[in-house]
Each structure stands twice: as C-alpha cells, then as structure tokens.
N, CA, C, O and the ligand as a Tripos MOL2 file, in Angstrom:
@<TRIPOS>MOLECULE
protein
  245   243    62     0     0
PROTEIN
NO_CHARGES

@<TRIPOS>ATOM
      1 N         176.0410  123.6100   73.0360 N.3       1 MET1
      2 CA        175.7760  122.2310   73.4440 C.3       1 MET1
      3 C         176.9410  121.3550   72.9950 C.2       1 MET1
      4 O         177.4680  121.4920   71.8910 O.2       1 MET1
      5 N         177.3130  120.4720   73.8740 N.am      2 ALA2
      6 CA        178.4000  119.5480   73.5540 C.3       2 ALA2
      7 C         177.9740  118.1510   73.9710 C.2       2 ALA2
      8 O         176.9890  117.9680   74.6860 O.2       2 ALA2
      9 N         178.7140  117.2010   73.5210 N.am      3 LYS3
     10 CA        178.4190  115.8040   73.8550 C.3       3 LYS3
     11 C         179.4760  115.2900   74.8210 C.2       3 LYS3
     12 O         180.6620  115.5990   74.7040 O.2       3 LYS3
     13 N         179.0120  114.5050   75.7680 N.am      4 GLU4
     14 CA        179.9340  113.9170   76.7250 C.3       4 GLU4
     15 C         179.6410  112.4450   76.9210 C.2       4 GLU4
     16 O         178.5550  111.9550   76.6110 O.2       4 GLU4
     17 N         180.6170  111.7700   77.4320 N.am      5 LEU5
     18 CA        180.4710  110.3430   77.7170 C.3       5 LEU5
     19 C         181.4190  109.9970   78.8520 C.2       5 LEU5
     20 O         182.5790  110.4100   78.8570 O.2       5 LEU5
     21 N         180.9140  109.2360   79.8110 N.am      6 ARG6
     22 CA        181.7720  108.7570   80.8900 C.3       6 ARG6
     23 C         182.2800  107.3710   80.5230 C.2       6 ARG6
     24 O         181.5020  106.4670   80.2170 O.2       6 ARG6
     25 N         183.5640  107.2260   80.5580 N.am      7 CYS7
     26 CA        184.1600  105.9280   80.2480 C.3       7 CYS7
     27 C         183.5570  104.8510   81.1500 C.2       7 CYS7
     28 O         183.3680  103.7100   80.7270 O.2       7 CYS7
     29 N         183.2610  105.2210   82.3860 N.am      8 ARG8
     30 CA        182.6600  104.3090   83.3620 C.3       8 ARG8
     31 C         181.3410  103.7070   82.8590 C.2       8 ARG8
     32 O         180.9990  102.5730   83.1930 O.2       8 ARG8
     33 N         180.5990  104.4910   82.0450 N.am      9 ASP9
     34 CA        179.3210  104.0120   81.5070 C.3       9 ASP9
     35 C         179.5010  102.9040   80.4690 C.2       9 ASP9
     36 O         178.5320  102.2790   80.0380 O.2       9 ASP9
     37 N         180.7400  102.6740   80.0790 N.am     10 LEU10
     38 CA        181.0170  101.5760   79.1620 C.3      10 LEU10
     39 C         181.3710  100.3080   79.9310 C.2      10 LEU10
     40 O         181.7370   99.2900   79.3440 O.2      10 LEU10
     41 N         181.2560  100.3890   81.2520 N.am     11 GLY11
     42 CA        181.5570   99.2270   82.0700 C.3      11 GLY11
     43 C         183.0350   99.0790   82.3730 C.2      11 GLY11
     44 O         183.5090   98.0000   82.7270 O.2      11 GLY11
     45 N         183.7590  100.1910   82.2280 N.am     12 ILE12
     46 CA        185.2010  100.1710   82.4680 C.3      12 ILE12
     47 C         185.4920  100.9430   83.7540 C.2      12 ILE12
     48 O         184.8930  101.9880   84.0080 O.2      12 ILE12
     49 N         186.4010  100.4300   84.5470 N.am     13 GLU13
     50 CA        186.8080  101.0820   85.7840 C.3      13 GLU13
     51 C         187.7180  102.2620   85.4270 C.2      13 GLU13
     52 O         188.9400  102.1230   85.3890 O.2      13 GLU13
     53 N         187.1020  103.4350   85.1650 N.am     14 CYS14
     54 CA        187.8600  104.5610   84.6480 C.3      14 CYS14
     55 C         187.0590  105.8330   84.9170 C.2      14 CYS14
     56 O         185.8450  105.8660   84.7160 O.2      14 CYS14
     57 N         187.7510  106.8780   85.3750 N.am     15 ASN15
     58 CA        187.0590  108.1280   85.7030 C.3      15 ASN15
     59 C         187.0930  109.1470   84.5680 C.2      15 ASN15
     60 O         186.6640  110.2880   84.7370 O.2      15 ASN15
     61 N         187.5950  108.7390   83.4330 N.am     16 GLN16
     62 CA        187.7350  109.6470   82.3020 C.3      16 GLN16
     63 C         186.3750  110.1050   81.7730 C.2      16 GLN16
     64 O         185.4780  109.2900   81.5580 O.2      16 GLN16
     65 N         186.2300  111.4120   81.5650 N.am     17 ILE17
     66 CA        185.0660  111.9450   80.8590 C.3      17 ILE17
     67 C         185.5500  112.4840   79.5280 C.2      17 ILE17
     68 O         186.4790  113.2900   79.4760 O.2      17 ILE17
     69 N         184.9240  112.0400   78.4630 N.am     18 ILE18
     70 CA        185.3400  112.4450   77.1250 C.3      18 ILE18
     71 C         184.3020  113.4110   76.5790 C.2      18 ILE18
     72 O         183.1010  113.1630   76.6780 O.2      18 ILE18
     73 N         184.7710  114.5190   76.0020 N.am     19 ARG19
     74 CA        183.8490  115.5410   75.5130 C.3      19 ARG19
     75 C         184.2020  115.9270   74.0830 C.2      19 ARG19
     76 O         185.3740  115.9570   73.7070 O.2      19 ARG19
     77 N         183.1790  116.2200   73.2930 N.am     20 ALA20
     78 CA        183.3930  116.6910   71.9270 C.3      20 ALA20
     79 C         182.2000  117.5280   71.5110 C.2      20 ALA20
     80 O         181.1650  117.5320   72.1770 O.2      20 ALA20
     81 N         182.3540  118.2370   70.4010 N.am     21 GLU21
     82 CA        181.2830  119.1080   69.9220 C.3      21 GLU21
     83 C         180.2030  118.3350   69.1720 C.2      21 GLU21
     84 O         179.0410  118.7400   69.1510 O.2      21 GLU21
     85 N         180.5870  117.2430   68.5710 N.am     22 THR22
     86 CA        179.6150  116.4590   67.8060 C.3      22 THR22
     87 C         179.6930  114.9930   68.2300 C.2      22 THR22
     88 O         180.6810  114.5420   68.8100 O.2      22 THR22
     89 N         178.6170  114.2670   67.9210 N.am     23 GLU23
     90 CA        178.5730  112.8560   68.2790 C.3      23 GLU23
     91 C         179.6470  112.0600   67.5350 C.2      23 GLU23
     92 O         180.2760  111.1680   68.1050 O.2      23 GLU23
     93 N         179.8470  112.3870   66.2740 N.am     24 GLU24
     94 CA        180.8660  111.6760   65.4810 C.3      24 GLU24
     95 C         182.2430  111.8330   66.1050 C.2      24 GLU24
     96 O         183.0070  110.8750   66.2240 O.2      24 GLU24
     97 N         182.5410  113.0830   66.5070 N.am     25 GLU25
     98 CA        183.8530  113.3530   67.0910 C.3      25 GLU25
     99 C         183.9940  112.6400   68.4350 C.2      25 GLU25
    100 O         185.0570  112.1210   68.7740 O.2      25 GLU25
    101 N         182.9070  112.6290   69.1810 N.am     26 LEU26
    102 CA        182.9420  111.9800   70.4900 C.3      26 LEU26
    103 C         183.1730  110.4720   70.3530 C.2      26 LEU26
    104 O         183.9560  109.8840   71.0990 O.2      26 LEU26
    105 N         182.4870  109.8650   69.4000 N.am     27 ILE27
    106 CA        182.6760  108.4320   69.1690 C.3      27 ILE27
    107 C         184.1240  108.1640   68.7730 C.2      27 ILE27
    108 O         184.7460  107.2130   69.2460 O.2      27 ILE27
    109 N         184.6490  109.0230   67.8940 N.am     28 GLU28
    110 CA        186.0290  108.8900   67.4490 C.3      28 GLU28
    111 C         187.0010  108.9640   68.6350 C.2      28 GLU28
    112 O         187.9050  108.1390   68.7600 O.2      28 GLU28
    113 N         186.8030  109.9550   69.4930 N.am     29 ARG29
    114 CA        187.6780  110.1290   70.6520 C.3      29 ARG29
    115 C         187.5430  108.9920   71.6480 C.2      29 ARG29
    116 O         188.5180  108.5530   72.2580 O.2      29 ARG29
    117 N         186.3020  108.5260   71.7980 N.am     30 THR30
    118 CA        186.0630  107.4320   72.7460 C.3      30 THR30
    119 C         186.7280  106.1540   72.2640 C.2      30 THR30
    120 O         187.3650  105.4420   73.0410 O.2      30 THR30
    121 N         186.5770  105.8720   70.9770 N.am     31 VAL31
    122 CA        187.2150  104.6860   70.4040 C.3      31 VAL31
    123 C         188.7210  104.7650   70.5970 C.2      31 VAL31
    124 O         189.3560  103.7840   70.9850 O.2      31 VAL31
    125 N         189.2910  105.9350   70.3250 N.am     32 GLU32
    126 CA        190.7280  106.1140   70.4730 C.3      32 GLU32
    127 C         191.1510  105.9210   71.9290 C.2      32 GLU32
    128 O         192.1620  105.2760   72.2070 O.2      32 GLU32
    129 N         190.3710  106.4820   72.8570 N.am     33 HIS33
    130 CA        190.6710  106.3530   74.2880 C.3      33 HIS33
    131 C         190.6280  104.8890   74.7260 C.2      33 HIS33
    132 O         191.5380  104.3990   75.3940 O.2      33 HIS33
    133 N         189.5650  104.2110   74.3400 N.am     34 VAL34
    134 CA        189.3850  102.8200   74.7670 C.3      34 VAL34
    135 C         190.4780  101.9230   74.1760 C.2      34 VAL34
    136 O         190.9790  101.0140   74.8370 O.2      34 VAL34
    137 N         190.8300  102.1970   72.9340 N.am     35 LEU35
    138 CA        191.8750  101.4030   72.2830 C.3      35 LEU35
    139 C         193.2310  101.6470   72.9060 C.2      35 LEU35
    140 O         193.9600  100.7010   73.2060 O.2      35 LEU35
    141 N         193.5800  102.9260   73.1050 N.am     36 THR36
    142 CA        194.9300  103.2450   73.5460 C.3      36 THR36
    143 C         195.1010  103.0710   75.0470 C.2      36 THR36
    144 O         196.1440  102.5950   75.4970 O.2      36 THR36
    145 N         194.0890  103.4490   75.8320 N.am     37 VAL37
    146 CA        194.2270  103.4150   77.2870 C.3      37 VAL37
    147 C         193.8610  102.0420   77.8520 C.2      37 VAL37
    148 O         194.5130  101.5470   78.7720 O.2      37 VAL37
    149 N         192.8130  101.4330   77.2940 N.am     38 HIS38
    150 CA        192.3310  100.1770   77.8700 C.3      38 HIS38
    151 C         192.6760   98.9510   77.0320 C.2      38 HIS38
    152 O         192.4980   97.8180   77.4790 O.2      38 HIS38
    153 N         193.1680   99.1790   75.8150 N.am     39 GLY39
    154 CA        193.5770   98.0600   74.9740 C.3      39 GLY39
    155 C         192.4190   97.1880   74.5170 C.2      39 GLY39
    156 O         192.6070   96.0140   74.1980 O.2      39 GLY39
    157 N         191.1990   97.7730   74.4840 N.am     40 PHE40
    158 CA        190.0320   97.0220   74.0330 C.3      40 PHE40
    159 C         189.9110   97.0980   72.5230 C.2      40 PHE40
    160 O         190.3300   98.0720   71.8990 O.2      40 PHE40
    161 N         189.3340   96.0590   71.9480 N.am     41 ASP41
    162 CA        188.9570   96.1200   70.5480 C.3      41 ASP41
    163 C         187.4720   96.4660   70.4970 C.2      41 ASP41
    164 O         186.6210   95.5910   70.6520 O.2      41 ASP41
    165 N         187.1620   97.7470   70.2790 N.am     42 VAL42
    166 CA        185.7770   98.2060   70.3650 C.3      42 VAL42
    167 C         184.8670   97.5560   69.3520 C.2      42 VAL42
    168 O         183.6930   97.3130   69.6320 O.2      42 VAL42
    169 N         185.3950   97.2710   68.1800 N.am     43 VAL43
    170 CA        184.5390   96.7060   67.1350 C.3      43 VAL43
    171 C         184.1600   95.2750   67.4940 C.2      43 VAL43
    172 O         182.9900   94.8960   67.4380 O.2      43 VAL43
    173 N         185.1540   94.4950   67.8600 N.am     44 GLU44
    174 CA        184.8840   93.0910   68.1830 C.3      44 GLU44
    175 C         184.0590   92.9490   69.4480 C.2      44 GLU44
    176 O         183.2710   92.0120   69.5740 O.2      44 GLU44
    177 N         184.2320   93.8640   70.3810 N.am     45 ALA45
    178 CA        183.5090   93.7730   71.6420 C.3      45 ALA45
    179 C         182.0740   94.2750   71.5090 C.2      45 ALA45
    180 O         181.3100   94.2300   72.4730 O.2      45 ALA45
    181 N         181.6990   94.7580   70.3100 N.am     46 GLY46
    182 CA        180.3720   95.3070   70.1100 C.3      46 GLY46
    183 C         180.1540   96.5530   70.9500 C.2      46 GLY46
    184 O         179.0300   96.8540   71.3550 O.2      46 GLY46
    185 N         181.2330   97.2720   71.2090 N.am     47 MET47
    186 CA        181.1580   98.3820   72.1460 C.3      47 MET47
    187 C         180.6230   99.6640   71.5240 C.2      47 MET47
    188 O         180.2640  100.6050   72.2320 O.2      47 MET47
    189 N         180.5700   99.6950   70.1870 N.am     48 LEU48
    190 CA        180.0810  100.9170   69.5400 C.3      48 LEU48
    191 C         178.6480  101.2400   69.9440 C.2      48 LEU48
    192 O         178.2970  102.4050   70.1310 O.2      48 LEU48
    193 N         177.8270  100.2110   70.0770 N.am     49 GLU49
    194 CA        176.4460  100.4390   70.5170 C.3      49 GLU49
    195 C         176.4250  100.9810   71.9400 C.2      49 GLU49
    196 O         175.6390  101.8670   72.2740 O.2      49 GLU49
    197 N         177.3050  100.4300   72.7700 N.am     50 GLN50
    198 CA        177.4050  100.9060   74.1510 C.3      50 GLN50
    199 C         177.8650  102.3580   74.1940 C.2      50 GLN50
    200 O         177.3830  103.1550   74.9990 O.2      50 GLN50
    201 N         178.8070  102.6860   73.3110 N.am     51 VAL51
    202 CA        179.3050  104.0630   73.2430 C.3      51 VAL51
    203 C         178.1650  105.0040   72.8750 C.2      51 VAL51
    204 O         177.9660  106.0340   73.5190 O.2      51 VAL51
    205 N         177.4150  104.6420   71.8300 N.am     52 GLU52
    206 CA        176.3080  105.4840   71.3820 C.3      52 GLU52
    207 C         175.2560  105.6450   72.4820 C.2      52 GLU52
    208 O         174.6950  106.7270   72.6580 O.2      52 GLU52
    209 N         174.9930  104.5660   73.2160 N.am     53 ALA53
    210 CA        173.9900  104.6050   74.2750 C.3      53 ALA53
    211 C         174.4410  105.4630   75.4580 C.2      53 ALA53
    212 O         173.6120  106.0060   76.1880 O.2      53 ALA53
    213 N         175.7470  105.5810   75.6420 N.am     54 ALA54
    214 CA        176.2820  106.2750   76.8140 C.3      54 ALA54
    215 C         176.4420  107.7780   76.5940 C.2      54 ALA54
    216 O         176.7100  108.5240   77.5360 O.2      54 ALA54
    217 N         176.2760  108.2140   75.3500 N.am     55 ILE55
    218 CA        176.4750  109.6340   75.0320 C.3      55 ILE55
    219 C         175.3230  110.4750   75.5790 C.2      55 ILE55
    220 O         174.1540  110.1140   75.4440 O.2      55 ILE55
    221 N         175.6770  111.6040   76.2010 N.am     56 TYR56
    222 CA        174.6380  112.5280   76.6360 C.3      56 TYR56
    223 C         175.0560  113.9550   76.2780 C.2      56 TYR56
    224 O         176.2350  114.2370   76.0610 O.2      56 TYR56
    225 N         174.0830  114.8300   76.2220 N.am     57 THR57
    226 CA        174.3250  116.2080   75.8110 C.3      57 THR57
    227 C         174.4440  117.1030   77.0320 C.2      57 THR57
    228 O         173.6870  116.9590   77.9920 O.2      57 THR57
    229 N         175.3870  118.0200   76.9950 N.am     58 ILE58
    230 CA        175.5390  118.9670   78.1060 C.3      58 ILE58
    231 C         175.3650  120.3900   77.5910 C.2      58 ILE58
    232 O         175.6140  120.6890   76.4230 O.2      58 ILE58
    233 N         174.9360  121.2430   78.4900 N.am     59 GLU59
    234 CA        174.7670  122.6580   78.1690 C.3      59 GLU59
    235 C         176.1160  123.3530   78.3240 C.2      59 GLU59
    236 O         176.7780  123.2100   79.3520 O.2      59 GLU59
    237 N         176.5120  124.0920   77.3210 N.am     60 THR60
    238 CA        177.7280  124.8880   77.4290 C.3      60 THR60
    239 C         177.3840  126.3510   77.1980 C.2      60 THR60
    240 O         176.5510  126.6730   76.3500 O.2      60 THR60
    241 N         178.0130  127.2170   77.9400 N.am     61 SER61
    242 CA        177.6990  128.6400   77.7930 C.3      61 SER61
    243 C         178.7140  129.3380   76.9270 C.2      61 SER61
    244 O         178.6050  130.5420   76.6970 O.2      61 SER61
    245 ZN        188.7630  105.0200   80.1320 Zn       62 ZN62
@<TRIPOS>BOND
     1     1     2 1
     2     2     3 1
     3     3     4 2
     4     3     5 am
     5     5     6 1
     6     6     7 1
     7     7     8 2
     8     7     9 am
     9     9    10 1
    10    10    11 1
    11    11    12 2
    12    11    13 am
    13    13    14 1
    14    14    15 1
    15    15    16 2
    16    15    17 am
    17    17    18 1
    18    18    19 1
    19    19    20 2
    20    19    21 am
    21    21    22 1
    22    22    23 1
    23    23    24 2
    24    23    25 am
    25    25    26 1
    26    26    27 1
    27    27    28 2
    28    27    29 am
    29    29    30 1
    30    30    31 1
    31    31    32 2
    32    31    33 am
    33    33    34 1
    34    34    35 1
    35    35    36 2
    36    35    37 am
    37    37    38 1
    38    38    39 1
    39    39    40 2
    40    39    41 am
    41    41    42 1
    42    42    43 1
    43    43    44 2
    44    43    45 am
    45    45    46 1
    46    46    47 1
    47    47    48 2
    48    47    49 am
    49    49    50 1
    50    50    51 1
    51    51    52 2
    52    51    53 am
    53    53    54 1
    54    54    55 1
    55    55    56 2
    56    55    57 am
    57    57    58 1
    58    58    59 1
    59    59    60 2
    60    59    61 am
    61    61    62 1
    62    62    63 1
    63    63    64 2
    64    63    65 am
    65    65    66 1
    66    66    67 1
    67    67    68 2
    68    67    69 am
    69    69    70 1
    70    70    71 1
    71    71    72 2
    72    71    73 am
    73    73    74 1
    74    74    75 1
    75    75    76 2
    76    75    77 am
    77    77    78 1
    78    78    79 1
    79    79    80 2
    80    79    81 am
    81    81    82 1
    82    82    83 1
    83    83    84 2
    84    83    85 am
    85    85    86 1
    86    86    87 1
    87    87    88 2
    88    87    89 am
    89    89    90 1
    90    90    91 1
    91    91    92 2
    92    91    93 am
    93    93    94 1
    94    94    95 1
    95    95    96 2
    96    95    97 am
    97    97    98 1
    98    98    99 1
    99    99   100 2
   100    99   101 am
   101   101   102 1
   102   102   103 1
   103   103   104 2
   104   103   105 am
   105   105   106 1
   106   106   107 1
   107   107   108 2
   108   107   109 am
   109   109   110 1
   110   110   111 1
   111   111   112 2
   112   111   113 am
   113   113   114 1
   114   114   115 1
   115   115   116 2
   116   115   117 am
   117   117   118 1
   118   118   119 1
   119   119   120 2
   120   119   121 am
   121   121   122 1
   122   122   123 1
   123   123   124 2
   124   123   125 am
   125   125   126 1
   126   126   127 1
   127   127   128 2
   128   127   129 am
   129   129   130 1
   130   130   131 1
   131   131   132 2
   132   131   133 am
   133   133   134 1
   134   134   135 1
   135   135   136 2
   136   135   137 am
   137   137   138 1
   138   138   139 1
   139   139   140 2
   140   139   141 am
   141   141   142 1
   142   142   143 1
   143   143   144 2
   144   143   145 am
   145   145   146 1
   146   146   147 1
   147   147   148 2
   148   147   149 am
   149   149   150 1
   150   150   151 1
   151   151   152 2
   152   151   153 am
   153   153   154 1
   154   154   155 1
   155   155   156 2
   156   155   157 am
   157   157   158 1
   158   158   159 1
   159   159   160 2
   160   159   161 am
   161   161   162 1
   162   162   163 1
   163   163   164 2
   164   163   165 am
   165   165   166 1
   166   166   167 1
   167   167   168 2
   168   167   169 am
   169   169   170 1
   170   170   171 1
   171   171   172 2
   172   171   173 am
   173   173   174 1
   174   174   175 1
   175   175   176 2
   176   175   177 am
   177   177   178 1
   178   178   179 1
   179   179   180 2
   180   179   181 am
   181   181   182 1
   182   182   183 1
   183   183   184 2
   184   183   185 am
   185   185   186 1
   186   186   187 1
   187   187   188 2
   188   187   189 am
   189   189   190 1
   190   190   191 1
   191   191   192 2
   192   191   193 am
   193   193   194 1
   194   194   195 1
   195   195   196 2
   196   195   197 am
   197   197   198 1
   198   198   199 1
   199   199   200 2
   200   199   201 am
   201   201   202 1
   202   202   203 1
   203   203   204 2
   204   203   205 am
   205   205   206 1
   206   206   207 1
   207   207   208 2
   208   207   209 am
   209   209   210 1
   210   210   211 1
   211   211   212 2
   212   211   213 am
   213   213   214 1
   214   214   215 1
   215   215   216 2
   216   215   217 am
   217   217   218 1
   218   218   219 1
   219   219   220 2
   220   219   221 am
   221   221   222 1
   222   222   223 1
   223   223   224 2
   224   223   225 am
   225   225   226 1
   226   226   227 1
   227   227   228 2
   228   227   229 am
   229   229   230 1
   230   230   231 1
   231   231   232 2
   232   231   233 am
   233   233   234 1
   234   234   235 1
   235   235   236 2
   236   235   237 am
   237   237   238 1
   238   238   239 1
   239   239   240 2
   240   239   241 am
   241   241   242 1
   242   242   243 1
   243   243   244 2
@<TRIPOS>SUBSTRUCTURE
     1 MET1         2 RESIDUE 1 A MET
     2 ALA2         6 RESIDUE 1 A ALA
     3 LYS3        10 RESIDUE 1 A LYS
     4 GLU4        14 RESIDUE 1 A GLU
     5 LEU5        18 RESIDUE 1 A LEU
     6 ARG6        22 RESIDUE 1 A ARG
     7 CYS7        26 RESIDUE 1 A CYS
     8 ARG8        30 RESIDUE 1 A ARG
     9 ASP9        34 RESIDUE 1 A ASP
    10 LEU10       38 RESIDUE 1 A LEU
    11 GLY11       42 RESIDUE 1 A GLY
    12 ILE12       46 RESIDUE 1 A ILE
    13 GLU13       50 RESIDUE 1 A GLU
    14 CYS14       54 RESIDUE 1 A CYS
    15 ASN15       58 RESIDUE 1 A ASN
    16 GLN16       62 RESIDUE 1 A GLN
    17 ILE17       66 RESIDUE 1 A ILE
    18 ILE18       70 RESIDUE 1 A ILE
    19 ARG19       74 RESIDUE 1 A ARG
    20 ALA20       78 RESIDUE 1 A ALA
    21 GLU21       82 RESIDUE 1 A GLU
    22 THR22       86 RESIDUE 1 A THR
    23 GLU23       90 RESIDUE 1 A GLU
    24 GLU24       94 RESIDUE 1 A GLU
    25 GLU25       98 RESIDUE 1 A GLU
    26 LEU26      102 RESIDUE 1 A LEU
    27 ILE27      106 RESIDUE 1 A ILE
    28 GLU28      110 RESIDUE 1 A GLU
    29 ARG29      114 RESIDUE 1 A ARG
    30 THR30      118 RESIDUE 1 A THR
    31 VAL31      122 RESIDUE 1 A VAL
    32 GLU32      126 RESIDUE 1 A GLU
    33 HIS33      130 RESIDUE 1 A HIS
    34 VAL34      134 RESIDUE 1 A VAL
    35 LEU35      138 RESIDUE 1 A LEU
    36 THR36      142 RESIDUE 1 A THR
    37 VAL37      146 RESIDUE 1 A VAL
    38 HIS38      150 RESIDUE 1 A HIS
    39 GLY39      154 RESIDUE 1 A GLY
    40 PHE40      158 RESIDUE 1 A PHE
    41 ASP41      162 RESIDUE 1 A ASP
    42 VAL42      166 RESIDUE 1 A VAL
    43 VAL43      170 RESIDUE 1 A VAL
    44 GLU44      174 RESIDUE 1 A GLU
    45 ALA45      178 RESIDUE 1 A ALA
    46 GLY46      182 RESIDUE 1 A GLY
    47 MET47      186 RESIDUE 1 A MET
    48 LEU48      190 RESIDUE 1 A LEU
    49 GLU49      194 RESIDUE 1 A GLU
    50 GLN50      198 RESIDUE 1 A GLN
    51 VAL51      202 RESIDUE 1 A VAL
    52 GLU52      206 RESIDUE 1 A GLU
    53 ALA53      210 RESIDUE 1 A ALA
    54 ALA54      214 RESIDUE 1 A ALA
    55 ILE55      218 RESIDUE 1 A ILE
    56 TYR56      222 RESIDUE 1 A TYR
    57 THR57      226 RESIDUE 1 A THR
    58 ILE58      230 RESIDUE 1 A ILE
    59 GLU59      234 RESIDUE 1 A GLU
    60 THR60      238 RESIDUE 1 A THR
    61 SER61      242 RESIDUE 1 A SER
    62 ZN62       245 GROUP 0 **** ****
C-alpha cells in the first residue's frame, strides 16, 4: 500500500501525481513540490490541511 495525492486536488492547475510509502513522506514531497514548482507558501496558505485531506491510499502489488 502506498499513499498518493493529486496536485490538482489542492486546487492547483497541475497534472502531477505525488506518491510515497508513508503519509509523512508524501506530505514532505507535496510541500516540496508545491514550494518549488508552484512557489506557494504552504504554511501561510493553510494548505497542510488540504494536503492531508487530499491523500488517498492505493493498492500496490
Ligand atoms: Zn503541482
């Protein structure tokens, strides 16, 4: 099982799907992506809650 998040679910016009093995890692990667690619300040924008809400689990074989 892995965790995924669509950048689009954060309200951003972006087709990026971010994947990680754990929720902590996924949040870390998402924050890094949003900061570096979109230039957003995730903390000030209150986006961490949105990130957590957008995370879903996928089946991996
Ligand atoms: Zn993005």
